[in-house]
BADOLUM-915265 format. One record per residue: x, y, z of N, C-alpha, C, CB in turn; residue in one letter. Coordinates in steps of 0.001 Angstrom, whole numbers, plus 500000, padded with zeros to 6 digits. Glycine has a CB too. Example, Ala and Ser with C-alpha at 12.3 -4.5 7.8 and 13.67 -1.06 7.14 Angstrom:
BEGIN
513190494310507800512300495500507800513200496700507800511308495527509046a 512850497750507080513670498940507140512900500030507870514084499402505725s 
This chain:
BEGIN
391984135458409476391694134501410540392857134367411500391353133147409954m 394094134442410965395254134310411842395539132877412234395056135129413076g 396025132691413444396452131379413922395241130472414117397246131510415239c 395207129351413378394079128427413521394412127247414413393642127926412165i 395698127016414653396073125986415611397436126308416212396089124598414941t 397553126079417487398815126182418213398885124933419064398914127513419087k 399611123954418552399615122626419151400935122380419872399376121545418081h 400880122220421172402081121916421956402287120412421922401959122439423436i 403292119967421175403519118539420982404169117902422199404380118307419759l 405054118631422833405655118220424106406219119480424755406780117114423902n 406948119323425835407408120497426588408372121375425806408068120056427864e 408920120870424705409915121656423958409526121954422513411222120933423964s 408426121390422033408107121457420614406694121982420379408265120086419977t 406582122991419482405301123642419181405070123640417678405269125093419735i 403833123376417276403426123449415876402305124469415753402975122055415342l 402439125383414801401399126382414575401047126484413104401842127740415099g 399778126775412829399315126985411454398515128288411398398447125773410955v 398800129083410396398140130376410196397381130357408878399172131539410215w 396127130783408892395342130914407668395290132389407282393902130330407853k 395807132700406098395888134095405662394536134544405109396999134274404592i 393845135334405875392602135945405423392646137465405579391418135369406199e 393739137957406153393919139391406343394398140042405048394915139666407484e 394189141353404915394820142058403808396243142421404225394004143332403403d 397015142936403282398434143151403536398677144208404612399130143554402255i 397851145233404660398030146282405680397745145762407077397122147473405384n 396752144890407188396460144291408486397625143447408965395194143443408413t 398197142656408057399354141832408423400548142703408818399740140906407256l 400765143784408086401875144691408416401726145258409826401952145841407396l 400510145537410216400263146101411544400370145055412653398891146744411582n 400454143791412264400516142719413266401950142326413622399770141498412761m 402930142838412850404316142425413062405211143646413254404818141576411878v 406364143405413851407396144432413989408635143922413268407703144758415504v 408953144519412113410087144079411315411342144845411700409795144252409826l 412453144116411825413711144814412068414282145285410722414731143887412821d 415459145902410757416033146504409552416259145480408446417344147188409887t 416808144321408789417076143290407788415791142747407200417886142158408394e 414789142560408046413504142049407554412836143056406618412567141724408732e 412961144331406930412394145361406047413068145332404677412545146760406681k 414391145149404659415110145056403394414613143866402580416618144938403641k 414457142717403263414018141503402579412593141681402055414097140284403526k 411768142320402845410363142519402476410244143396401224409587143157403646y 411070144413401143410996145346400016411407144696398690411880146556400289r 412189143639398756412647142965397540411503142241396836413762141975397871v 410531141760397622409430140995397030408562141903396155408571140332398137f 408240141410394974407417142192394052405953141763394075407961142070392642t 405692140513394387404303140039394379403667140212395757404239138558393945s 402387140551395749401653140710396998401561139394397750400259141257396730t 401367138297397036401244136993397688402523136619398421400898135916396662s 403676136925397833404952136608398503405141137487399733406144136793397529r 404745138734399645404821139628400800403936139119401937404407141056400402k 402753138643401592401825138170402610402313136878403258400447137960402005m 402956136015402467403574134821403043404638135220404059404190133935401936e 405491136149403664406572136621404533406009137174405839407413137698403819f 404978138002405739404386138615406933403657137589407790403423139728406532l 402994136625407154402266135617407927403210134732408732401416134755407001s 404396134466408182405400133702408927405792134455410199406652133436408047v 406029135770410055406424136574411227405284136704412226406886137968410789r 404054136817411722402902136908412619402712135610413392401631137243411830a 402863134476412706402717133180413379403851132953414371402682132039412349l 405070133314413994406206133163414916405976133977416180407524133598414237l 405463135194416033405162136040417180404109135390418067404689137420416720s 403123134761417445402066134067418186402627132892418982400976133576417225e 403590132190418389404143130995419021405200131312420079404738130097417970l 406090132290419769407271132501420604407405133910421161408487132177419823l 406546134836420741406655136204421224407216137135420156407527136251422464g 406998138425420336407324139414419315408823139626419116406688140715419666r 409639139171420060411091139358419920411751138274419075411739139389421286d 411042137204418762411623136108417983411929136581416567410668134889417950a 413098136235416075413529136661414748414076135476413952414593137767414859r 413746135444412652414225134401411756415375134939410923413088133887410848i 416435134148410792417539134451409883417742133227408994418862134821410670v 418498133399407898418669132318406934420153132082406664417927132637405620y 420508130803406423421893130518406051422050130619404532422321129110406553n 423207130259404022423484130429402595422588129571401715424928130101402309k 422021128493402298421107127625401554419646128009401763421316126181401962n 419442129168402381418104129700402662417331128851403669417310129802401376n 418064128137404517417427127390405604417199128343406773418302126159406042k 415985128347407351415695129286408435416261128847409786414206129471408557p 416667129818410569417102129615411947416531130735412797418657129568412054f 416408130491414088416079131580414990417355132344415302415408131055416291l 417250133650415312418429134500415496419146134215416807418031135960415442q 418389133927417870419025133681419168419485132236419346418071134040420278d 419244131391418342419699130008418396418995129147419423421138129981418667g 417854129594419916417186128890421012416420127653420564416246129823421709s 416067127584419279415238126482418802415577126109417364413764126847418911r 415329124841417047415295124420415653413955124867415081415496122861415509f 413916125162413790412680125658413204412532125165411771412640127189413248i 411302124883411376410989124522410005409722125266409608410819122975409843s 409691125753408366408600126609407894408075126078406564409073128083407745i 406767126159406376406183125814405091404971126699404832405793124320405046s 404758127055403571403538127788403238403089127401401835403763129324403340h 401773127412401644401178127085400354399825127761400269401048125547400161s 399650128555399230398394129261399000398043130119400220397254128260398694h 397039129738400999396579130567402122397011130052403495395084130667402088k 397824129007403544398255128480404838399759128640405027397866127008404968l 400136128947406265401536129020406684401693128156407927401982130504406962t 402776127406407992403016126556409169404434126731409674402756125077408837s 404580126601410996405888126623411646405940125498412668406162128003412320i 407036124766412650407311123746413671408637124128414307407357122274413057l 408661124281415627409909124669416295410093123879417586409919126185416592c 411354123659417939411678122852419116413013123284419697411710121355418761s 413112123207421013414361123574421680415368122430421696414078124022423097s 414924121178421522415890120080421575415655118976420543415872119480422935n 414762119205419582414516118214418542414679118844417165413114117607418691e 415322118115416264415323118525414867413901118433414342416292117650414017r 413532119294413419412152119325412960412078119513411447411385120437413668v 410970119053410867410698119266409455409200119262409224411386118193408590g 408698120221408472407269120295408185407054120731406745406563121263409154i 405990120191406131405621120635404799404117120564404659406316119790403714d 403541121567404014402120121546403688401944121953402241401313122478404624l 400911121408401607400649121709400206399154121823399982401254120632399287e 398757122823399206397386122906398727397224121878397613397036124354398227c 396233121003397744396094119887396803395330120332395549395367118696397480m 395959121217394792395287121828393644395775121303392306395468123310393683s 396987120786392257397557120375390971397277118898390690399072120637390950s 397527118507389448397420117105389055398714116404389434397130116960387526n 398841116090390704400102115550391220400407114175390633400055115465392744i 399385113466390166399616112151389575400546112201388377398309111536389167g 400504113289387639401366113437386467402827113637386850400895114603385618a 403075114001388120404443114260388578404968113152389495404502115597389304l 404132112151389773404486111135390766405789110421390441403376110122390881a 406076110227389145407299109517388758408553110261389202407331109310387249f 408421111547389494409585112336389890409962112136391358409320113800389632k 409002111668392184409331111551393610409031110187394228408589112590394368f 408287109324393555408019107991394090409052106986393594406611107533393703l 409409106023394457410264104926394018409491103607394070411539104845394891n 410124102539393651409420101259393476408966100633394801410319100280392743r 409556101035395897409173100477397196407892101105397737410299100670398199k 407495102220397172406348102969397695405069102591396966406590104476397576e 403984102475397719402717102002397172401631103064397348402294100683397851k 400890103330396279399808104306396297398479103585396081400027105402395214i 397477103963396842396163103339396727395587103490395320395206103942397748t 394801102505394916394109102583393627392718103197393779394000101188392997k 392308103460395018391015104087395266391053105528394749390658104048396785n 390244105855393750390313107200393158389952108318394139389393107274391963p 389169108006395171388779109023396144389932109401397072387600108533396965d 390881108489397248391987108718398187393329108933397505392098107559399130d 393397108646396225394697108608395543395432109943395577394507108181394109r 394720111020395286395370112325395250395945112693396620394378113399394787k 395159112505397671395628112803399027396814111919399387394493112611400049y 396758110640398998397847109708399289399153110180398644397489108292398795h 399050110642397401400241111148396703400787112398397390399911111459395230l 399891113289397792400350114512398466400997114214399809399186115472398663y 400496113218400523401132112834401792402571112393401531400330111694402495i 402762111581400499404124111143400160405023112331399834404093110171398971h 404501113254399020405310114419398645405679115255399866404558115284397627w 404685115563400702404943116383401893405870115669402872403625116738402590c 405708114350402996406572113585403893408029113648403435406103112124403969a 408229113525402143409597113574401623410212114958401786409616113170400154k 409404115995401576409893117350401794410258117565403265408839118376401350e 409447117037404166409725117168405600411036116481405968408572116576406427s 411280115310405408412517114584405700413724115267405074412418113144405201l 413536115828403895414612116594403252415019117763404150414164117112401851y 414026118423404733414297119579405589414975119173406896413002120325405888k 414490118103407522415029117743408831416475117250408712414153116665409491i 416799116640407586418170116139407414419148117250407053418203115065406338c 418641118338406485419476119513406213420763119135405491419809120238407514d 420630118305404493421810117872403749421623118157402264422083116368403981k 422666118667401657422639118820400218422881117462399577423688119855399748e 422373117296398371422649116059397645421674114937397903423994115592397976g 420573115187398633419554114164398835418615114171397643418773114399400157i 418458113016397019417506112860395932416192112352396521418051111887394834n 415131113136396374413866112814397038413315111461396588412838113908396765i 413506111105395343412979109820394855413880108658395247412816109854393334r 415182108824395063416099107700395284416474107505396749417353107903394476k 416647108585397494417213108498398845416194108524399971418162109608399046n 414932108839399660413903108891400695412782107922400346413350110330400858i 412449107049401291411387106064401078410357106158402190411967104636401005t 409088106232401816407985106205402769407413104795402776406884107266402408i 407358104188403957406833102826404054405357102800403676407032102265405476e 404908101720403010403500101621402615402561101787403808403237100281401936p 401448102483403581400472102709404649399090102898404050400862103936405506f 398086102626404852396702102839404440396327104281404742395735101848405159e 395881105006403731395611106424403908394324106645404701395521107118402552v 394404107574405676393262107980406489393238109514406511393349107379407953k 392296110087407225392250111544407342393515112066408011391006111985408136e 393985111342409027395233111686409710395841110408410252394996112724410857s 397147110447410483397789109239410983399288109395411123397486108085410078g 399935108282411419401392108232411590401976107287410566401779107786413026e 403070107685409955403751106862408961405246106842409267403487107392407523i 405966106004408542407405105889408754408140106145407448407768104500409316k 409277106810407572410093107105406403411562106855406693409884108546405953g 412326106662405636413752106388405785414549107224404798414045104892405581k 415681107743405273416609108490404430417925107724404376416825109946404966v 418336107367403167419574106597402999420424107211401897419263105116402675q 421606107668402285422596108149401330423951107593401769422612109729401250t 425016108043401109426354107619401530426669108098402945427410108146400554d 426021109191403379426332109783404676425215109618405708426631111240404500k 424015109263405273422859109213406168422182107851406084421857110330405825i 421813107319407236420989106101407301420092106239408525421881104781407379n 418950106911408347418071107229409467416623106893409163418193108693409826e 415908106470410205414470106248410112413744107307410924414093104829410602s 412547107679410480411785108751411124410313108370411243411930110066410336f 409686108843412304408235108805412429407692110131411916407790108540413909d 406661110058411095406036111267410558404540111244410854406288111390409032l 403948112418410919402537112554411236401877113399410150402335113189412647f 400711112948409691400045113672408617398594113969408983400112112873407312y 398053114990408350396642115315408520396175116146407338396399116069409852s 394860116236407193394257117039406142393531118220406786393283116186405272r 393673119403406188392892120573406598392277121161405343393777121639407359y 390957121093405234390281121508404000390939120816402811390326123060403828d 391493121597401883392122121001400707393650121018400805391675121736399449n 394163120902402025395605120902402260396046119578402881396004122079403170y 397230119140402508397904118032403181399045118607404011398431116970402153a 399169118158405252400214118633406157400943117425406739399616119525407295i 402258117435406660403078116359407241404222116976408022403624115401406135v 404490116418409215405605116921410000406334115777410690405120117940411030w 407587116034411044408393115049411752409325115763412720409197114174410761t 409714115071413747410678115600414707411496114444415253409968116374415859k 412710114750415679413569113691416189414572114258417172414290112976415044k 414584113668418350415532114069419378416896113479419057415054113620420781n 417931114276419210419280113776418934419611112571419781420308114862419169y 419063112505420997419361111389421884418802110072421391418831111671423248e 417810110144420465417176108921419966417907108331418777415745109198419587s 418954109019418320419673108523417136420679107451417516420387109674416416e 
């Protein structure tokens, strides 16, 4: 299927989502890998990991053009090779997402809602956070919290953030899509963020962005 959404959030920020329905050869023919990317690609042993890698490059090409290249720092955080934009990447099962901006920090996370996330909630929820008791919405509500915390972890780009202790999502009524607020507090960080969430089929997607001038 390829790119299912290319959403221009403002004049500097773009969000794209790719649904992987192609086979691996089709994806290979859709991208142009440089020498470093070919080396990285050959290391992957699983077909699913190779397809994730290729779908990221295919989506990036769709959003920014075929010359755009991703590089990684020592913590495996992605950057654009030319330094023109901030970038955040997420993939789960058959979906890949990229959020990029020329002047805003960004963070995005998506998850296929397939696991029993309720059994893991104690690992990422704190006492200030509230989850609905409605059984029809509970799973999605938990996934929104998880994706929101991952998005904030990414945008802050700091080691030593504990997702349960240092990140809090303000209570909210769960809907199909909406806006929520989150806070990151550590010895070095004290920031509030607006986050946006939505559901696509059986996926939860949450993203955030913040202009340096607004801090």
